[in-house]
Backbone bond lengths (Angstrom), bond angles and torsions (degrees), N, CA, C in turn:
res aa  C-N    CA-C-N  psi(-1)  N-CA   C-N-CA  omega(-1)  CA-C   N-CA-C  phi
1 M - - - 1.448 - - 1.523 110.73 -
2 K 1.360 115.98 -42.64 1.454 120.11 -179.71 1.533 110.14 -61.91
3 K 1.348 117.01 -38.04 1.453 121.84 179.71 1.532 110.19 -65.45
4 L 1.341 118.15 -39.75 1.453 123.20 179.34 1.527 110.98 -64.70
5 V 1.330 117.61 -43.42 1.462 121.83 177.82 1.525 110.33 -63.15
6 T 1.325 117.33 -42.24 1.462 121.47 179.01 1.524 110.44 -61.99
7 L 1.332 117.70 -44.43 1.465 121.27 178.51 1.524 111.13 -63.44
8 H 1.323 116.41 -38.82 1.461 120.99 178.71 1.533 110.83 -63.59
9 V 1.317 117.14 -44.13 1.466 122.03 178.38 1.524 110.37 -63.26
10 I 1.327 117.68 -42.34 1.467 121.39 178.67 1.528 110.09 -63.31
11 A 1.328 117.70 -42.32 1.464 121.46 179.51 1.523 111.12 -61.90
12 I 1.324 117.03 -41.43 1.464 120.89 178.05 1.522 110.38 -64.92
13 A 1.319 117.71 -42.43 1.467 121.42 179.38 1.527 111.11 -63.05
14 I 1.327 117.45 -41.91 1.470 121.00 178.61 1.526 110.06 -65.15
15 A 1.326 117.33 -44.46 1.466 120.70 179.45 1.524 111.07 -61.29
16 A 1.324 117.25 -40.71 1.466 120.84 178.56 1.522 111.11 -65.51
17 A 1.319 117.24 -40.54 1.469 120.81 179.12 1.520 110.95 -65.28
18 I 1.324 117.40 -41.51 1.469 120.74 178.21 1.520 110.13 -64.47
19 A 1.313 117.60 -43.23 1.461 121.04 -179.73 1.521 111.17 -61.23
20 R 1.324 117.93 -37.99 1.461 121.47 -179.70 1.520 112.45 -70.99
21 T 1.318 118.03 -33.18 1.459 120.39 -175.09 1.518 113.52 -94.50
22 S 1.328 119.33 -6.33 1.455 120.09 -176.76 1.521 113.65 -94.50
23 A 1.321 119.02 2.94 1.463 121.05 177.95 1.521 109.74 -68.60
24 P 1.349 117.86 139.13 1.458 119.88 -179.99 1.523 111.18 -66.77
25 L 1.324 116.05 152.05 1.461 120.36 179.74 1.516 111.47 -65.49
26 N 1.325 117.45 -42.31 1.455 121.92 178.50 1.521 108.26 -107.47
27 A 1.320 115.93 78.41 1.453 121.04 -175.48 1.521 110.62 -62.21
28 I 1.320 115.93 145.27 1.453 121.73 176.85 1.522 107.84 -66.10
29 S 1.325 116.19 140.00 1.452 121.28 -178.79 1.523 110.98 -59.72
30 A 1.304 115.40 136.30 1.459 120.16 175.47 1.520 110.55 -90.15
31 G 1.338 117.72 -4.02 1.457 122.16 -176.76 1.513 112.73 -112.41
32 V 1.319 116.31 -117.23 1.460 122.24 -174.72 1.525 110.63 -79.95
33 V 1.332 115.65 130.47 1.464 122.60 179.86 1.531 109.61 -135.05
34 I 1.322 116.05 163.09 1.461 121.27 172.63 1.528 106.95 -77.12
35 S 1.331 116.65 122.79 1.463 119.67 -179.09 1.524 112.86 -105.05
36 Q 1.332 117.89 -27.46 1.460 120.87 178.04 1.519 109.68 -150.46
37 V 1.334 115.08 147.29 1.464 122.21 173.22 1.519 106.66 -135.28
38 Y 1.334 116.85 132.51 1.463 121.75 177.55 1.516 108.11 -129.37
39 G 1.320 116.21 111.89 1.456 121.86 175.89 1.514 109.24 -105.95
40 G 1.299 116.76 157.86 1.462 120.26 178.96 1.508 113.59 88.20
41 G 1.325 117.51 8.82 1.454 120.16 175.60 1.524 109.61 -59.11
42 G 1.319 116.19 134.04 1.454 120.45 -179.52 1.515 113.93 85.12
43 N 1.332 117.48 -2.83 1.463 119.96 175.84 1.525 109.79 -72.15
44 S 1.311 117.08 162.70 1.455 121.91 175.63 1.528 109.04 -58.01
45 G 1.313 117.00 126.47 1.456 121.50 -179.73 1.516 114.64 86.83
46 A 1.325 118.14 -5.47 1.470 121.12 179.98 1.523 110.22 -74.88
47 T 1.317 116.18 147.64 1.460 120.93 174.67 1.524 110.08 -78.99
48 L 1.325 116.61 -48.54 1.467 120.83 -176.58 1.526 111.44 -87.50
49 K 1.318 116.04 147.33 1.464 121.65 -179.02 1.525 113.11 -80.73
50 N 1.330 117.61 -21.59 1.465 121.83 -175.19 1.520 111.59 -127.22
51 D 1.335 115.05 153.66 1.458 121.68 165.40 1.529 106.31 -73.53
52 F 1.339 117.28 158.51 1.460 118.67 174.33 1.513 111.28 -155.21
53 I 1.324 114.47 160.13 1.461 123.88 172.17 1.523 105.87 -128.61
54 E 1.326 116.19 126.74 1.460 120.69 178.98 1.522 108.83 -109.41
55 L 1.321 115.71 132.12 1.461 121.81 176.99 1.526 108.63 -108.19
56 F 1.333 115.77 149.75 1.464 121.72 -179.68 1.518 109.01 -135.53
57 N 1.333 116.60 134.30 1.464 121.07 175.07 1.521 107.92 -93.60
58 R 1.335 115.94 100.69 1.457 120.40 -179.51 1.526 112.16 -89.56
59 G 1.309 116.35 5.69 1.455 120.88 -179.31 1.515 112.75 -85.60
60 T 1.323 115.04 -172.64 1.464 121.41 -178.28 1.522 112.65 -108.30
61 V 1.342 116.80 0.63 1.464 121.01 177.73 1.524 109.27 -128.95
62 A 1.323 115.98 152.82 1.461 121.37 177.06 1.532 109.73 -66.34
63 V 1.343 116.43 146.02 1.462 121.52 -178.74 1.522 109.33 -126.02
64 N 1.336 116.16 124.27 1.457 121.81 175.44 1.525 107.88 -84.76
65 V 1.341 117.20 122.97 1.466 121.43 -177.21 1.527 112.40 -100.97
66 S 1.310 116.78 15.58 1.466 120.57 175.89 1.526 109.34 -58.74
67 G 1.318 117.05 130.51 1.458 121.11 -179.60 1.519 113.63 86.84
68 W 1.338 117.98 2.52 1.462 122.47 177.53 1.523 109.32 -96.22
69 S 1.332 116.04 168.88 1.462 121.35 176.08 1.519 110.20 -148.44
70 V 1.339 115.40 159.12 1.460 121.45 166.30 1.518 105.48 -108.77
71 Q 1.332 115.96 141.65 1.460 119.77 -175.78 1.519 110.06 -134.15
72 Y 1.342 115.17 149.29 1.457 122.10 -176.22 1.519 109.93 -135.47
73 A 1.335 115.68 143.00 1.464 122.50 171.48 1.521 107.88 -144.29
74 A 1.327 115.75 152.62 1.463 120.57 174.44 1.525 108.58 -60.51
75 T 1.307 117.37 157.94 1.464 122.13 -175.70 1.519 112.80 -49.53
76 A 1.318 117.62 -49.08 1.469 121.02 -179.37 1.525 111.42 -101.33
77 G 1.321 116.57 9.27 1.458 120.66 -175.16 1.513 114.28 -78.51
78 T 1.313 114.63 159.35 1.465 121.42 176.77 1.522 111.50 -117.48
79 T 1.326 116.78 -3.18 1.459 121.17 179.86 1.522 109.31 -103.33
80 W 1.319 115.61 116.12 1.456 122.09 -179.38 1.519 109.70 -95.63
81 Q 1.337 116.09 142.42 1.460 122.70 173.78 1.526 107.37 -110.37
82 R 1.325 115.79 149.49 1.468 119.65 -171.01 1.526 111.26 -129.31
83 T 1.328 114.95 142.34 1.460 122.62 167.13 1.521 106.54 -123.00
84 N 1.326 116.26 118.14 1.465 120.46 178.44 1.525 109.48 -73.71
85 L 1.318 116.18 140.92 1.457 120.69 178.79 1.525 109.89 -85.87
86 P 1.325 116.59 151.29 1.467 119.79 -179.35 1.528 111.09 -74.73
87 P 1.324 116.89 163.58 1.469 120.09 178.40 1.532 110.39 -77.86
88 V 1.326 115.51 75.76 1.464 120.92 179.97 1.524 109.47 -125.39
89 T 1.310 115.06 162.19 1.457 121.86 176.90 1.523 108.13 -110.87
90 V 1.325 115.99 127.30 1.463 121.76 179.14 1.528 107.43 -94.99
91 P 1.334 117.42 117.36 1.468 119.63 -178.16 1.529 111.34 -71.89
92 P 1.325 117.83 161.46 1.463 119.92 175.45 1.534 109.63 -55.48
93 G 1.324 116.56 131.55 1.458 120.60 -178.29 1.515 113.75 78.14
94 G 1.341 117.18 4.43 1.458 121.55 -177.53 1.523 112.97 -94.08
95 Y 1.316 114.86 162.52 1.460 122.76 -178.97 1.521 110.68 -118.78
96 L 1.334 115.43 156.90 1.459 122.26 173.46 1.524 106.19 -134.92
97 L 1.335 116.88 122.43 1.460 122.22 -177.56 1.522 109.92 -101.30
98 V 1.337 115.69 122.85 1.464 122.34 177.78 1.523 107.15 -108.57
99 Q 1.324 115.90 109.32 1.464 121.06 177.56 1.517 108.61 -82.54
100 E 1.322 115.94 132.77 1.462 120.92 177.71 1.524 109.53 -112.50
101 A 1.324 118.15 -158.41 1.461 123.67 -170.31 1.528 113.25 -58.69
102 A 1.326 114.02 151.12 1.461 122.15 174.68 1.522 108.80 -105.70
103 G 1.308 114.98 154.39 1.455 120.73 172.85 1.514 108.81 -114.45
104 A 1.314 116.30 -173.04 1.462 121.03 -178.87 1.525 112.13 -82.80
105 G 1.336 117.75 -16.45 1.458 121.69 -178.87 1.514 111.85 -98.77
106 G 1.304 114.84 -164.29 1.459 120.36 -178.98 1.509 111.09 87.87
107 T 1.320 116.15 152.55 1.459 121.04 -177.31 1.522 113.54 -122.48
108 T 1.327 117.67 -14.38 1.463 120.71 -172.24 1.522 111.06 -123.01
109 D 1.339 115.27 129.50 1.465 120.61 174.39 1.525 109.51 -75.41
110 L 1.323 115.87 152.18 1.462 120.64 172.07 1.524 109.00 -71.68
111 P 1.337 117.87 159.49 1.465 119.20 167.56 1.533 108.39 -60.14
112 A 1.309 117.63 165.66 1.471 121.00 -179.64 1.526 109.81 -54.44
113 P 1.343 117.62 120.28 1.469 119.99 -178.38 1.524 111.80 -78.49
114 D 1.327 115.44 157.70 1.461 121.87 174.60 1.516 110.98 -86.78
115 S 1.333 116.21 -20.77 1.462 122.82 -178.65 1.521 107.64 -152.20
116 T 1.335 115.85 150.17 1.462 120.42 -179.13 1.513 110.10 -130.91
117 G 1.330 115.60 133.58 1.457 122.31 175.97 1.511 109.47 -130.09
118 N 1.320 116.64 -172.65 1.465 120.23 -178.79 1.526 112.60 -130.64
119 I 1.321 117.46 27.91 1.460 121.32 179.70 1.529 109.10 -78.60
120 A 1.342 116.04 125.23 1.465 121.93 174.52 1.527 107.56 -93.16
121 M 1.321 116.59 107.99 1.466 121.59 -175.71 1.526 110.55 -96.34
122 S 1.309 116.05 149.45 1.457 122.13 177.48 1.527 110.45 -65.55
123 A 1.327 115.67 147.56 1.461 120.65 176.94 1.522 112.09 -79.40
124 T 1.339 117.78 -13.01 1.462 119.81 -173.11 1.521 115.39 -117.94
125 S 1.324 118.80 -28.77 1.464 119.69 -177.52 1.518 110.31 -162.96
126 G 1.317 115.38 166.93 1.458 121.39 179.22 1.510 109.99 155.87
127 K 1.325 115.82 179.06 1.465 122.37 178.90 1.520 108.11 -122.92
128 V 1.318 116.70 132.29 1.459 122.09 177.31 1.519 107.64 -125.60
129 A 1.329 116.16 133.87 1.464 120.96 -179.80 1.522 109.88 -128.88
130 L 1.312 116.08 140.61 1.461 123.20 169.85 1.515 105.37 -100.24
131 V 1.344 116.09 120.02 1.461 121.31 -171.59 1.524 108.97 -122.17
132 N 1.332 116.94 136.74 1.468 119.73 -177.80 1.523 112.67 -86.72
133 T 1.337 116.81 23.19 1.465 123.55 170.78 1.524 107.61 -141.44
134 T 1.322 116.42 175.55 1.463 120.35 174.39 1.525 111.19 -104.48
135 T 1.313 117.09 9.92 1.459 121.51 177.05 1.526 108.87 -72.78
136 V 1.327 116.11 127.95 1.463 120.45 -179.24 1.522 109.85 -68.05
137 L 1.328 115.97 133.91 1.458 121.44 177.85 1.524 110.26 -66.84
138 A 1.317 116.37 159.48 1.460 121.81 178.11 1.516 108.83 -131.21
139 G 1.312 116.56 148.02 1.456 120.75 175.14 1.507 113.08 100.95
140 S 1.328 115.11 174.36 1.456 120.60 -174.55 1.518 113.73 -97.38
141 G 1.314 118.25 -20.14 1.459 120.45 -177.10 1.505 112.40 -91.07
142 C 1.322 114.56 169.09 1.456 119.54 173.58 1.521 108.05 -69.30
143 P 1.329 118.14 144.04 1.463 119.57 -177.40 1.521 113.19 -65.89
144 F 1.320 118.09 -27.67 1.459 122.82 179.59 1.514 107.74 -139.61
145 A 1.285 116.86 175.75 1.460 119.91 177.06 1.525 109.50 -58.74
146 A 1.315 116.27 131.49 1.461 120.40 -179.12 1.516 110.00 -68.23
147 T 1.329 116.08 138.76 1.460 121.26 177.50 1.505 109.59 -133.45
């Protein structure tokens, strides 16, 4: 019996050690994330008049996004464009709509946005980042592992 208890304790210790060391280095955010991106707003044949980026707080606590930004670059581009987020708090389960550039086409306005920028995003590809600063990103790659 003593041997069985010892083996059980060792198994629990090993399982706990594995659980602690198996977390990814760049863990997925437990709070605010990019939930939707729409490029090509206002293009010929587009339904919406504007590009947009939608953020979602999938966490359990409210998050203040003051001092944060959303940033965009062409797929192979190295020049990032930035829209600073307003000093608002996104409640758990809440959304934040960032309206970007409009084109000459499109038939439908977005709902009232929480923030407005002027980034013209591609309808087919690009890179979008949610950044916890307003410092413009540099370089062609994603700043962290894409998730």
